[in-house]
C-alpha positions as CSV (number, residue, x, y, z in Angstrom):
1,X,-11.0,13.9,-13.8
2,X,-9.2,10.8,-14.9
3,X,-9.9,8.9,-18.1
4,X,-12.3,5.9,-18.0
5,X,-9.5,3.4,-18.5
6,X,-7.7,4.7,-15.4
7,X,-10.5,4.4,-13.0
8,X,-9.8,2.2,-10.0
9,X,-11.8,0.2,-7.4
10,X,-10.5,0.6,-3.8
11,X,-11.3,-0.9,-0.4
12,X,-10.9,1.4,2.6
13,X,-11.6,1.2,6.4
14,X,-12.7,4.3,8.3
15,X,-10.3,4.9,11.3
16,X,-13.1,4.9,13.8
17,X,-10.9,3.1,16.4
18,X,-7.5,4.5,15.3
19,X,-4.9,4.8,18.1
20,X,-1.3,4.2,18.7
21,X,-1.4,1.6,21.5
22,X,1.7,-0.4,20.7
23,X,5.0,0.0,18.7
24,X,5.6,-2.5,15.9
25,X,7.5,-0.1,13.6
26,X,9.8,2.9,14.2
27,X,7.1,5.4,13.5
28,X,4.9,4.3,16.5
29,X,5.2,5.9,19.9
30,X,2.3,5.0,22.3
31,X,3.3,7.9,24.6
32,X,2.6,10.5,21.9
33,X,-0.9,12.0,21.7
34,X,-3.2,11.1,18.7
35,X,-6.1,13.1,17.6
36,X,-8.6,10.5,16.5
37,X,-11.1,13.0,15.2
38,X,-8.4,14.6,13.0
39,X,-7.4,11.2,11.7
40,X,-11.0,10.6,10.6
41,X,-11.2,14.0,8.9
42,X,-7.9,13.4,7.1
43,X,-9.0,9.9,6.0
44,X,-12.3,11.4,4.7
45,X,-10.4,13.8,2.6
46,X,-8.4,10.9,1.1
47,X,-11.6,9.0,0.3
48,X,-13.2,12.1,-1.2
49,X,-10.2,12.6,-3.4
50,X,-10.6,9.2,-4.9
51,X,-14.3,9.8,-5.5
52,X,-13.6,13.1,-7.1
53,X,-11.1,11.4,-9.5
54,X,-13.8,9.0,-10.6
55,X,-12.7,6.0,-8.6
56,X,-15.0,3.6,-6.7
57,X,-14.5,3.2,-3.0
58,X,-15.9,0.3,-1.0
59,X,-15.7,0.3,2.8
60,X,-15.1,-2.5,5.3
61,X,-16.6,-2.0,8.7
62,X,-14.0,-1.2,11.4
63,X,-13.7,-3.6,14.3
64,X,-13.3,-2.3,17.9
65,X,-9.9,-3.1,19.4
66,X,-8.1,-3.1,16.0
67,X,-6.6,0.4,15.8
68,X,-4.5,-0.4,12.6
69,X,-7.4,-1.8,10.6
70,X,-7.6,1.5,8.8
71,X,-4.5,0.3,6.9
72,X,-6.5,-1.6,4.4
73,X,-3.6,-2.3,2.0
74,X,-2.4,-4.9,4.5
75,X,-5.8,-6.7,4.4
76,X,-5.2,-8.8,1.2
77,X,-3.7,-9.0,-2.2
78,X,-6.2,-8.9,-5.1
79,X,-5.2,-9.7,-8.6
80,X,-7.4,-10.9,-11.5
81,X,-10.3,-11.2,-9.2
82,X,-8.5,-13.7,-6.9
83,X,-7.7,-12.9,-3.3
84,X,-4.7,-14.0,-1.3
85,X,-5.5,-13.6,2.4
86,X,-3.0,-12.3,4.8
87,X,-1.1,-13.5,7.9
88,X,0.3,-10.8,10.1
89,X,3.7,-11.0,11.7
90,X,2.6,-9.2,14.9
91,X,-0.1,-10.6,17.2
92,X,-1.5,-7.1,17.7
93,X,-2.8,-7.1,14.1
94,X,-3.7,-10.8,13.8
95,X,-7.4,-10.4,14.1
96,X,-7.5,-8.0,11.1
97,X,-6.8,-11.0,8.8
98,X,-10.2,-12.9,9.4
99,X,-12.1,-9.6,9.3
100,X,-10.8,-8.8,5.8
101,X,-11.1,-12.4,4.7
102,X,-14.8,-12.4,5.7
103,X,-15.4,-9.2,3.7
104,X,-14.0,-10.8,0.6
105,X,-15.9,-14.0,1.1
106,X,-19.2,-12.1,1.5
107,X,-18.4,-10.1,-1.6
108,X,-18.0,-13.3,-3.6
109,X,-14.3,-13.3,-4.2
110,X,-12.3,-16.6,-4.4
111,X,-10.1,-16.4,-1.3
112,X,-6.8,-18.4,-0.9
113,X,-5.5,-18.9,2.7
114,X,-2.1,-17.6,3.5
115,X,0.5,-20.3,4.2
116,X,3.2,-17.9,5.4
117,X,3.4,-14.4,6.8
118,X,2.4,-11.9,4.2
119,X,1.0,-8.4,4.8
120,X,-0.9,-7.9,1.6
121,X,-0.3,-4.9,-0.6
122,X,2.0,-3.5,2.0
123,X,4.6,-5.8,0.5
124,X,3.1,-7.0,-2.8
125,X,2.7,-4.6,-5.7
126,X,1.7,-5.3,-9.3
127,X,3.8,-3.6,-11.9
128,X,4.2,-4.4,-15.6
129,X,2.5,-7.7,-15.2
130,X,4.9,-8.8,-12.4
131,X,4.4,-9.0,-8.7
132,X,7.1,-7.0,-6.8
133,X,7.4,-8.6,-3.4
134,X,9.1,-7.1,-0.5
135,X,10.7,-9.0,2.4
136,X,13.1,-8.2,5.2
137,X,10.8,-7.0,7.9
138,X,7.2,-8.3,7.5
139,X,6.4,-10.6,4.6
140,X,8.5,-13.7,4.6
141,X,10.4,-14.8,1.5
142,X,8.6,-18.2,1.6
143,X,5.3,-16.3,0.9
144,X,6.7,-15.2,-2.5
145,X,6.4,-18.7,-3.8
146,X,2.8,-18.9,-2.8
147,X,2.2,-15.6,-4.7
148,X,3.4,-17.2,-7.9
149,X,1.2,-20.3,-7.4
150,X,-2.0,-18.3,-6.6
151,X,-1.7,-15.6,-9.2
152,X,0.4,-17.3,-11.9
153,X,2.5,-14.2,-12.5
154,X,6.3,-13.8,-12.2
155,X,7.4,-12.6,-8.7
156,X,10.4,-10.4,-8.1
157,X,11.8,-10.4,-4.6
158,X,13.0,-7.1,-3.2
159,X,15.0,-7.0,0.0
160,X,14.2,-4.1,2.3
161,X,17.0,-2.9,4.6
162,X,15.8,0.2,6.5
163,X,13.3,-0.5,9.3
164,X,11.6,2.9,8.7
165,X,10.5,1.5,5.4
166,X,9.3,-1.7,6.8
167,X,6.8,-2.4,3.9
168,X,7.5,-2.3,0.2
169,X,4.8,0.4,-0.2
170,X,6.7,2.8,2.0
171,X,9.8,2.6,-0.3
172,X,8.3,2.1,-3.7
173,X,5.2,3.4,-5.6
174,X,3.9,1.9,-8.8
175,X,3.2,4.9,-11.1
176,X,1.7,3.2,-14.1
177,X,2.0,-0.1,-16.0
178,X,5.7,0.4,-16.8
179,X,7.3,2.7,-14.2
180,X,7.8,3.2,-10.5
181,X,9.2,5.7,-8.0
182,X,11.4,4.4,-5.2
183,X,14.1,5.3,-2.6
184,X,17.2,3.3,-3.6
185,X,18.8,3.2,-0.2
186,X,15.8,1.5,1.3
187,X,16.8,-1.7,-0.7
188,X,19.8,-4.0,-0.6
189,X,22.5,-3.6,-3.2
190,X,21.2,-6.6,-5.2
191,X,17.6,-5.3,-5.1
192,X,18.8,-1.9,-6.3
193,X,20.5,-3.5,-9.2
194,X,17.3,-5.4,-10.1
195,X,15.2,-2.3,-9.9
196,X,17.6,-0.5,-12.2
197,X,17.3,-3.3,-14.8
198,X,13.5,-3.5,-14.5
199,X,12.8,0.3,-14.4
200,X,15.7,2.2,-15.9
201,X,13.5,5.4,-16.1
202,X,12.2,5.2,-12.6
203,X,11.7,8.3,-10.5
204,X,14.3,8.3,-7.7
205,X,13.0,9.8,-4.5
206,X,15.1,11.7,-2.0
207,X,15.3,10.6,1.6
208,X,13.5,13.8,2.8
209,X,10.4,12.9,0.8
210,X,10.5,9.2,1.8
211,X,10.8,10.2,5.5
212,X,7.3,11.8,5.3
213,X,6.1,8.6,3.6
214,X,6.0,10.3,0.2
215,X,6.4,7.0,-1.6
216,X,3.3,5.6,0.2
217,X,1.3,7.0,-2.7
218,X,-1.5,5.9,-4.9
219,X,-1.4,6.3,-8.7
220,X,-4.0,5.6,-11.3
221,X,-1.4,6.0,-14.1
222,X,-2.1,9.7,-14.4
223,X,-2.9,11.1,-11.0
224,X,-0.7,10.5,-8.0
225,X,-2.2,11.0,-4.6
226,X,0.7,11.4,-2.1
227,X,1.4,13.1,1.3
228,X,1.3,16.8,1.0
229,X,4.6,17.1,2.8
230,X,6.5,15.3,0.0
231,X,7.0,18.4,-2.1
232,X,10.2,17.4,-3.8
233,X,8.8,14.1,-5.0
234,X,5.7,15.8,-6.2
235,X,7.8,18.2,-8.3
236,X,9.7,15.3,-9.8
237,X,6.5,13.5,-10.7
238,X,5.0,16.6,-12.4
239,X,8.2,16.9,-14.4
240,X,7.4,13.4,-15.7
241,X,3.9,14.4,-16.7
242,X,1.9,13.1,-13.7
243,X,-0.7,15.2,-12.0
244,X,-0.1,15.2,-8.2
245,X,-2.6,15.7,-5.4
246,X,-1.2,16.2,-1.9
247,X,-3.2,15.1,1.1
248,X,-2.3,15.5,4.8
249,X,-2.4,12.2,6.7
250,X,-0.1,13.4,9.5
251,X,-2.2,11.7,12.2
252,X,-2.1,8.3,10.5
253,X,1.6,8.8,9.8
254,X,2.1,8.4,13.6
255,X,1.4,4.7,13.1
256,X,3.5,4.6,9.9
257,X,0.8,4.9,7.4
258,X,0.1,7.1,4.4
259,X,-2.4,7.1,1.4
260,X,-1.3,3.7,0.1
261,X,-1.5,2.1,3.5
262,X,-5.2,3.2,3.6
263,X,-6.0,1.9,0.1
264,X,-6.3,-1.7,-1.1
265,X,-6.7,-2.1,-4.9
266,X,-9.5,-4.4,-6.0
267,X,-8.3,-5.7,-9.3
268,X,-11.0,-7.6,-11.2
269,X,-10.3,-10.3,-13.8
270,X,-9.5,-8.9,-17.2
271,X,-12.2,-9.5,-19.8
272,X,-9.7,-11.4,-22.0
273,X,-9.1,-14.0,-19.3
């Protein structure tokens, strides 16, 4: 069980309508079979893992015809109780944006409209008070300026260069307030240099673990929930003192998703603000 100060509030979407009907990243093959029932069972295991760790999980109702809506991390960015809505690059996912925006509006969150393409926590991660912002495949660089204006936090642009790691959360995991794990070769040379400066003690992942979406993990600062197949990364994390919990999301990986893709962090305003 995690400590009280490490408890988190998550938003998830049951993969009721999950399928691979199109290809918008290198993981997706519409000709390959998908076991929708297995996807739901794997997702349920992930959800139960969070609950067992003491976290709170809200659910958004899935919408027919939106097979990727299960990837809730792409639905918004939530920092200090404020929400930046999303604008998807690909038309196949466009209708997810209003569905997530409506959920936040009904829940009483202040919502800011997206001015540029941004795919939520897929490319925007909070670490050490900064917003790490990915670009190169999905979220546009112009969106990073809006992040700073909406959230009033420094934004660090990170250039992704490998299409397999099309979102920042497939190449980098925030472990706690001060440290991360990442795959160096997923980033441009300049971005690698920035990451070395910001996180000199980072956990460096091997390609084999990144290729099973091992970095698409969720950490509460103590417990790291990651794909069960990422055994090398799990061992490195345990050496650093983290507890690791492996989950099998092999069906959802057929669409390029892992634990973090399925998990949007709802960060409330801090009491001091």
